[in-house]
C-alpha positions in Angstrom: 4.3 1.6 32.1 7.0 4.2 31.5 6.9 6.4 28.0 9.7 5.4 25.6 11.6 8.5 25.2 14.3 7.3 23.2 14.9 9.7 19.9 13.8 8.4 16.4 17.3 8.8 14.3 16.3 10.9 11.2 16.5 8.9 8.1 19.4 9.7 5.8 19.2 10.8 1.9 22.3 12.6 1.4 25.6 10.5 1.6 29.4 11.8 1.3 28.5 13.7 -2.0 25.0 14.4 -2.0 22.2 11.8 -2.9 23.3 9.0 -5.0 21.6 5.7 -6.3 20.2 3.5 -8.8 18.0 5.9 -11.4 14.4 5.5 -10.8 14.6 3.7 -7.7 14.6 5.2 -4.5 16.0 7.9 -3.2 16.6 8.9 -6.9 13.3 9.1 -8.1 10.9 11.8 -9.5 9.0 11.6 -6.3 11.6 12.1 -4.2 13.4 14.6 -6.3 10.0 16.7 -6.2 10.2 16.7 -2.3 13.6 17.7 -2.6 13.4 20.7 -4.7 10.4 21.8 -2.5 12.5 21.6 0.6 15.9 22.7 -0.7 14.0 25.5 -2.1 12.2 26.2 1.3 16.0 26.4 3.2 17.3 28.3 0.6 14.5 30.8 0.8 14.6 31.1 4.0 18.7 31.5 4.6 18.3 35.0 2.9 15.0 37.4 3.3 15.8 39.0 0.3 16.9 37.7 -2.9 20.4 37.9 -4.0 19.3 39.7 -7.4 16.0 41.7 -8.1 12.8 39.5 -8.5 12.2 36.1 -6.5 15.0 34.0 -5.2 16.7 31.6 -7.6 18.4 28.3 -8.1 20.5 27.1 -11.0 19.8 23.5 -11.8 22.6 21.8 -14.2 23.4 18.0 -15.1 25.6 15.6 -16.9 24.4 13.6 -19.8 22.5 10.8 -18.4 19.2 10.1 -19.8 17.4 9.8 -16.5 19.0 13.4 -16.1 15.8 15.0 -17.7 13.5 13.0 -15.3 15.2 14.4 -12.0 16.0 17.7 -13.6 11.9 18.0 -14.2 10.6 16.5 -10.8 13.2 18.8 -8.9 12.3 21.9 -10.7 8.9 21.4 -10.1 9.3 21.1 -6.7 11.3 24.6 -6.4 8.6 26.3 -8.9 6.0 25.5 -6.4 7.8 27.1 -3.5 7.7 30.3 -4.9 11.6 29.8 -6.3 12.7 30.5 -9.8 14.5 28.3 -11.9 17.7 29.1 -14.1 18.2 26.0 -16.1 22.0 25.7 -17.7 21.6 22.1 -19.2 24.6 19.9 -19.5 27.5 21.4 -18.0 30.8 20.2 -15.9 30.2 20.1 -12.2 32.5 23.1 -11.9 30.5 25.2 -14.2 27.4 24.5 -12.2 29.3 26.1 -9.1 30.8 28.7 -11.1 27.2 29.6 -12.8 25.7 29.6 -9.4 28.0 32.4 -8.5 27.9 34.6 -11.9 24.4 34.1 -11.8 24.1 35.5 -8.5 21.3 32.7 -7.3 20.8 31.6 -4.2 21.9 28.0 -4.8 22.8 25.6 -7.5 21.8 22.0 -8.3 23.8 19.3 -10.6 22.4 16.5 -11.4 24.9 14.0 -11.8 26.5 10.2 -10.6 30.0 11.6 -11.7 32.0 8.9 -12.3 29.2 6.1 -11.9 27.3 4.3 -15.1 24.8 5.6 -16.7 22.0 4.0 -14.7 23.1 5.4 -11.6 22.3 9.3 -11.0 22.6 11.9 -7.8 21.8 15.4 -7.1 24.2 18.0 -5.5 23.6 21.2 -4.0 25.6 24.2 -3.8 25.2 27.3 -1.4 25.3 30.6 -3.4 29.3 30.7 -3.1 29.5 27.8 -5.1 30.8 25.4 -2.3 29.5 22.3 -1.1 26.4 22.5 1.4 27.5 22.8 4.9 26.2 19.2 7.3 23.3 21.8 9.3 21.9 22.7 6.0 22.0 19.2 4.3 20.5 17.9 7.9 17.5 20.6 7.5 16.8 19.9 3.9 16.4 16.0 5.1 14.1 16.8 7.6 11.7 18.7 5.8 11.7 15.6 2.8 11.0 13.2 6.0 8.8 14.7 8.4 6.1 15.9 5.9 6.4 20.0 7.3 6.9 21.2 3.8 3.4 19.9 2.3 1.8 22.7 4.6 3.8 25.4 2.9 2.1 26.5 -0.1 2.4 30.3 -1.8 -0.2 31.7 -3.3 -1.0 31.1 -7.3 0.6 34.4 -8.1 3.7 33.7 -5.8 4.5 30.5 -7.9 8.4 30.5 -9.3 9.0 30.8 -13.3 12.0 29.1 -15.2 14.3 29.9 -17.8 16.9 28.8 -19.6 20.3 30.7 -19.5 21.6 30.2 -22.9 25.2 31.6 -22.1 26.1 29.5 -19.1 29.1 26.9 -21.3 30.0 30.3 -22.7 30.6 31.8 -19.5 32.1 28.6 -17.7 34.7 28.4 -20.6 35.8 31.9 -20.6 36.2 31.4 -16.0 38.5 28.1 -17.0 40.2 30.1 -19.9 41.1 32.9 -17.1 43.4 30.6 -15.0 45.8 29.7 -17.6 48.4 32.2 -18.2 47.2 35.4 -20.7 50.5 35.8 -22.4 50.5 32.1 -23.2 49.0 29.7 -25.8 48.9 26.4 -26.4 50.5 26.8 -30.2 52.6 23.8 -31.1 50.9 21.3 -29.0 49.2 18.1 -30.1 46.6 17.1 -26.8 43.8 14.0 -27.2 41.5 14.2 -25.0 38.4 11.7 -23.4 35.1 13.4 -22.3 33.5 10.3 -21.1 30.7 10.9 -22.9 30.1 13.5 -20.3 29.3 17.1 -19.1 32.8 18.4 -20.8 32.3 17.1 -24.3 32.0 20.7 -25.1 34.0 23.0 -23.0 37.5 21.0 -22.7 37.8 20.8 -26.7 36.8 24.6 -27.1 39.1 25.7 -24.4 41.9 24.0 -25.9 41.5 24.8 -29.4 40.7 28.3 -28.3 44.2 28.4 -26.8 45.9 27.3 -29.7 46.0 23.6 -29.5 46.1 20.6 -31.9 43.2 18.7 -30.6 41.7 15.1 -31.1 38.8 14.4 -29.0 37.2 10.9 -28.2 34.1 10.5 -25.6 32.3 13.6 -26.9 28.9 11.7 -28.4 27.0 11.5 -25.5 23.6 9.6 -26.1 22.4 9.0 -22.4 23.5 6.0 -21.8 27.1 5.7 -22.9 28.8 8.0 -20.3 31.8 6.4 -18.5 31.6 3.1 -20.6 34.9 2.3 -21.7 36.1 5.7 -21.6 37.0 8.3 -19.8 39.2 8.6 -16.5 37.6 5.0 -15.8 38.9 3.6 -18.7 42.5 5.4 -19.2 43.7 2.8 -21.4 42.1 3.4 -24.5 43.3 7.4 -24.3 47.0 5.6 -23.8 47.0 3.8 -26.9 45.6 7.0 -28.7 48.5 9.2 -27.3 50.8 7.0 -28.6 49.0 6.9 -32.1 48.5 10.8 -32.4 52.4 11.2 -31.1 50.7 13.9 -28.9 52.2 15.4 -26.0 49.6 14.9 -23.2 46.5 12.9 -22.9 43.6 14.1 -20.5 40.6 12.0 -19.3 38.0 13.4 -17.5 35.0 11.8 -15.4 31.1 12.1 -16.4 30.7 15.2 -14.6 34.3 16.8 -15.3 35.1 17.4 -11.6 38.3 15.4 -12.3 41.1 14.2 -14.3 43.8 12.0 -15.2 46.7 13.0 -17.4 48.7 10.4 -19.8 52.5 11.4 -20.4 54.1 11.4 -24.2 54.8 7.5 -23.7 51.4 6.6 -23.0 52.0 6.6 -19.0 49.0 7.3 -16.7 49.4 9.9 -14.2 46.7 10.4 -11.4 46.1 13.1 -8.7 49.1 12.4 -6.9 51.1 13.1 -9.6 49.2 16.2 -11.0 49.6 17.7 -7.1 53.5 17.0 -6.8 53.7 19.1 -10.3 51.3 21.8 -9.3 52.2 22.2 -5.7 56.0 22.3 -6.3 55.3 24.6 -9.2 53.4 27.0 -6.8 55.6 26.4 -3.8 58.8 27.7 -6.5 56.9 30.7 -7.0 55.7 31.7 -3.8 52.4 31.5 -4.6 51.3 28.5 -2.5 49.3 29.6 0.3 51.1 29.0 3.7 53.3 26.3 1.7 50.8 24.0 2.3 49.4 21.5 0.1 46.0 19.3 1.4 45.6 15.9 0.3 43.6 13.2 1.8 44.8 10.2 4.2 44.8 8.1 0.8 47.7 9.9 -1.4 51.0 8.6 -1.6 54.2 9.5 1.0 55.8 10.3 -1.3 54.3 14.0 -1.5 55.2 14.7 2.0 58.7 14.1 1.1 58.7 16.1 -1.9 57.0 19.0 -0.4 59.5 19.0 3.0 62.8 18.7 0.5 61.2 22.0 -1.3 60.4 23.9 2.0 56.4 23.0 2.4 54.5 20.7 3.9 51.3 18.1 3.1 48.4 18.5 5.4 46.1 15.4 5.3 42.2 15.0 5.7 40.1 12.0 5.3 39.0 10.6 2.2 36.8 13.1 0.1 36.9 16.4 -2.0 34.6 17.7 0.6 36.9 17.1 3.7 39.5 18.7 1.1 37.7 22.0 0.7 37.0 22.1 4.1 40.4 22.0 5.3 41.2 24.5 2.7 38.6 27.0 3.7 39.5 26.4 7.5 43.0 27.5 7.3 43.3 29.6 4.2 44.9 27.1 1.9 44.5 27.6 -1.9 45.6 24.0 -3.3 44.5 20.3 -2.6 43.4 17.2 -3.9 42.9 13.6 -4.3 44.6 10.6 -5.7 41.4 10.0 -7.8 42.2 13.4 -9.4 39.6 15.6 -8.0 42.1 19.0 -7.6 40.9 22.1 -6.3 42.5 25.3 -7.1 41.0 27.7 -5.0 42.3 30.8 -6.7 40.2 29.8 -9.9 37.4 27.2 -8.5 35.2 26.5 -5.6 35.5 22.8 -6.2 37.4 20.2 -8.3 37.5 21.1 -11.5 39.5 18.8 -14.3 39.8 21.3 -17.2 41.4 24.1 -14.8 43.7 21.2 -13.5 44.8 19.9 -16.6 45.2 23.7 -17.7 47.9 24.1 -14.5 50.1 21.4 -15.8 49.8 22.9 -19.6 51.4 26.0 -18.6 53.6 24.3 -16.4 55.0 22.3 -19.5 55.1 25.3 -21.6 56.7 27.4 -19.4 59.7 25.0 -18.3 59.4 23.6 -21.9 59.5 20.0 -20.5 57.9 17.2 -21.5 55.0 15.5 -19.2 57.2 12.6 -18.6 60.1 14.8 -17.6 57.9 16.6 -15.1 56.6 14.0 -13.5 60.1 13.0 -12.1 59.9 15.8 -9.8 58.8 13.6 -6.9 58.9 9.9 -6.1 56.3 7.5 -5.6 56.8 5.4 -2.2 56.1 1.4 -3.2 52.5 1.0 -1.5 49.9 -2.1 -0.6 46.4 -1.4 -0.1 44.5 -4.7 1.2 40.6 -4.7 1.7 39.5 -7.0 4.3 36.1 -8.1 4.2 34.6 -7.9 8.0 31.4 -9.0 9.6 31.3 -6.4 12.2 33.6 -2.9 13.0 34.8 -2.7 16.2 37.2 -0.3 17.5 40.8 -1.9 16.3 41.9 -0.8 19.6 39.3 -3.6 21.1 41.0 -6.4 18.5 43.5 -8.4 20.5 47.0 -7.7 19.5 45.7 -5.7 15.7 47.3 -2.2 17.3 50.3 -4.2 18.3 51.1 -5.1 15.1 50.1 -1.7 13.4 52.9 -0.1 15.7 55.4 -2.8 15.0 55.1 -1.9 11.0 55.0 2.1 11.6 58.5 1.2 13.8 60.1 -0.7 10.7 58.4 1.7 7.6 57.8 5.6 8.8 61.8 5.9 9.7 62.2 6.5 6.1 59.0 8.3 5.3 56.7 5.5 5.1 53.3 5.1 7.3 50.8 2.9 8.1 46.7 3.2 7.8 44.5 1.3 9.3 40.7 2.1 8.6 37.2 1.2 8.3 35.6 2.0 4.8 32.6 3.9 5.0 30.1 2.4 2.6 31.2 -1.3 2.4 31.5 -3.7 5.3 35.5 -4.0 4.8 38.6 -2.2 7.0 41.0 -0.9 4.3 44.9 -1.3 5.2 47.5 0.8 3.7 50.9 0.5 4.0 54.0 2.3 2.4 57.6 2.3 2.6 60.8 2.1 0.9 61.1 -1.2 1.4 58.5 -3.6 -0.8 59.1 -6.8 1.3 58.4 -5.4 4.8 55.3 -4.0 3.2 54.4 -7.0 1.8 55.4 -8.9 5.3 53.3 -6.3 7.5 50.4 -6.1 5.0 49.8 -9.9 5.2 50.6 -10.1 8.7 48.0 -7.5 9.8 45.5 -8.9 7.5 45.6 -12.1 8.7 44.9 -11.5 12.2 41.8 -8.9 11.1 40.9 -12.1 9.0 41.0 -14.1 11.9 39.1 -12.1 14.7 36.0 -10.3 12.4 36.7 -11.8 9.0 33.1 -12.1 7.1 
């Protein structure tokens, strides 16, 4: 009888942005959080034989305002302490604040307990390295291996080596000062009216404080978290409420965060919503004009509008594209020395000031441009022209390569021939998380976009539609 040598595939716990799911359901349970804490502590402890500061190795833990954060915070910290690593609790703080605290406190790693823009009954766990950047895949894989293999159960430090936990009281203040440092020192926000929606999330203290200390008249909503109202009919997932408030208060700008504060949407003085593409256009063109856009290049994902490419080219710059996900944007920035990138969803990474997406820092960059140019936000957003776009989602029963589907790529090439001469594009890909094919077509002719979207979608439905 032949021996089966097939290698068993390692189970996955990390998704595209850490561990995420329904709270108290695997993998977002106290039991798995405990194992994650033990495994992560072991991995980080062995990456550097000596602590980055005096005493034991240390891991920072921050969170957003979800009820389940208490459960996960205690479980994961218990696992870390049991491995002889100290824990630094910094409480509710935006994700970029946790990344900054990890660097500022010279910790070996940082953990933020959050599910970002998801409802309160979801939660998640994200890790940062000592540099404040998200973990490399090989480190995540090693943490996963230890969680599922059980090897970590045999590692037990002596009683005198168990770690201790301390609360860092000034973490919020450290982050606030760091965010303010991204705003020109000679400038204030005196005379500006700003409405802020904090999504009842982690920015409920930081963003209003920064804006008021810079001199703005500030009206704040979504700043009364109760553990269950994060992202509920507020914040960047529901900007329509902010639009009304901006008009009601005759404000200059509205700022909407998501639950963990790593993204932002803006609202102009007329109540018009501005997404990440609008912000990237304004800030990239401003940086380019000041010769401060590294390599004259903006990093965006494949989902950002093709109008960005046209606007940057006209100004002497270019756009580099990555797959969807702010981690992909950051990786590209690090590889090639770029200093600005982001996503249509509102993740904006200004690497001169932050190692991850930071909604507050992004808002401050737009505010400084408004003040410096003495322009209303509705006027600033006219710096570029958004191409008409149609996104079609086709539910599929399988995901074969598109090249193997009879006639699909022929239609795609024909569509490209029609829309690309004027700067448009066609993007066909499978969703990484759902049984769907996603078709995006942009161009200057809406009728052409509609025609080709319909033709390609109909063929996909016929061949592999669910």
